[in-house]
N, C-alpha and C positions, 0 to 999 in steps of 0.2 A: 266149183260153183255151177257149172253147166250141168253136171250130174245131178245136182239138187234140184234145178229146173225140170229136167227130163230124165229121170234115173233109169228109164228103160231103154235109152239110146246108148249103144256102146260108145266109149270115149273116141275111138278112131273114126266113127261114123258121122261125127258132128260137123257141119258145115256153117258157114257164115249165113246162108240163106235159112237154114233151120234155126239158128239163134234169132235171126230177124223174125222169122214166123212166130216163134215162141213169145218174143217180146211184143210183137204186134197183138197176138192173142190176149196175152196178159193185161195189155193196156187197154185195148178195146172192150174187154170184158169186165174191167175194173169199174165198179160204181163210182169211185172217186174220179176217174177220168171224165165222167159225165157231169160232175158237180164241183169243179175247180172255181173257186171264186176269182172274179176279176181282181179284186185286191181286197185287203182287210177293211178298206174304208167304205167298200160297197157290198155288204154282206148278201144282198139278194141279186146281185148281177154275177152271171155265171159265163164262162166260156163254152160255147156250144161245138165241142169236139165232133160230135156226130155229124153235125151240118157241114163242118170243115172237111171231114173224111169223105163224106157223100159228094161234096162239090169236087173234091180232087179226083175222086174216081170217075165222075163223069167227064172231067177235062182230060184226064189221061187217055180215056177211050176215045174222046173225040180227036185229040192231037196225035195219039199213037207214038209218043216219044216220053222220055224221062222229063221230069220238070226241074228246073233250078229252085234253089231255096227262095229266091224272090218271087217266082212264079207260084210257088206252093203258098206263100203267105198271100199274095194277091188273089189268086184263083180260089183259094180256100174261102175267100170272103165274097165271092161273086153273088149278085142277087139272085140271078136266074141262070145258072151255068148251061143248062140244056137249050136254052135259047141265045146264048151269048156267042156272037161271032168273035174269034180270037185269031188276030193277025198281028204278029209282033210289029211293034212301031207304027201301027195303024189303027187298031181298034181302040174305042172308047169303052172303058169297063164300067158296068154298073156294079157298084160295090156296097156291101152292107158291113161296115167296120164293127169290131166288137167294142172299141173305145176311141175317142178322139183325144189327143194330147196337143196342147198348143203352147208356144212359147210367147212371152210378152210382146215381142217385136212384130209378130204377124198376127196375134190374137185379137189385135185392135180391129183390123179389117174383118177378121172372121166373125168376130161378134156384132159388128155393125150389120154385116150381110145377115147374120142370123136374125137379129132384131127386125130388120126389114122384111123377113119371112112372115112376120106376124104370129109364129108359133109360141105358145106360152112357156114351153120348157123344152130342153134337149131331148131327143129320142134315145140316144145311148150314152153311157157314162162318159163324161167329158171333163177335162181339167185344164186349167191355165196355170203355167209355171214361169214366174218372174225371175228369169236368170240371164236372158240375153242382152238386157239394156244395162247390166252391170258391167263396166269396163275395169279390167284389172290394170292398175297403174301404180298405186302407191302401196296399199296393203288392204286386207280384207275389210277391216272396220271403216277406214276412211273412204274406200271405194264404194261400199254398200250405203254409207251416209250420203255421198255425193249422188249416187244413182237415185236414191229416195227423194232427194231434194230436186234434182233436175227432171225426173219422171213421175213426180207426185201426181200430176193430172192423169197420166196414162194409168198409173197404179189404182187410183181412185176409181176411174171408169171401169177397168177390168174387174176390181172387186165388187163394185155395185152390180154391174151386168152379170157377173158369175152368180151372185147371191139370187138375183131375180130370176135367172134362167136355169137354175139347178146345175151350175157348172162348178166343179171343185176349183178352188183358188189357193195356190201355193205363193205366199208373199215373197217378196225380195228377201234374200238371205235364207230361205227355206231349203236350198239346194239345187243341184243341176238336174234339169229335166230328164236326162237320159238315165242318171243313176237312180232318181226317185221312181221312175217307171220300172225299173228292174227290181228295186227293193220292195215295191208294193204290189 
């Protein structure tokens, strides 16, 4: 398989860094890498891999050390990495997330705060997933019915606010937020 990627390199001369270099070139030069949809529900929202890569290059140069996976995720979304002071456990980071996903228990306060901002619509793709207020006690159908009854006012508020401000709304019983995000 490696011979197929780089047929001119003798088999014994292939190193891990060579494979990573080939893979990086292939991914960064691929037009698809620059136009990956956020999800099939948001056909015009794309992940900006070029910006993420640029941010990480600036941060690596500044910190002069390898980054953890968590750091790559966070620092890849810095608003202005060239001006950002980065001190672990101390710095407040100015971030530009690609998307916001909220669960029903905390989305109530998040939506109230958003409404108080006076903005007419969310700036990035956002979704609310109603799964955390459902308690597993008896069985799926009865637990869902009980949650819908007990939390009807919460679900109505979240549904209405989502509709008004351009936030996707996943009703109770639609699935678990973590799985839905991965699948979509």
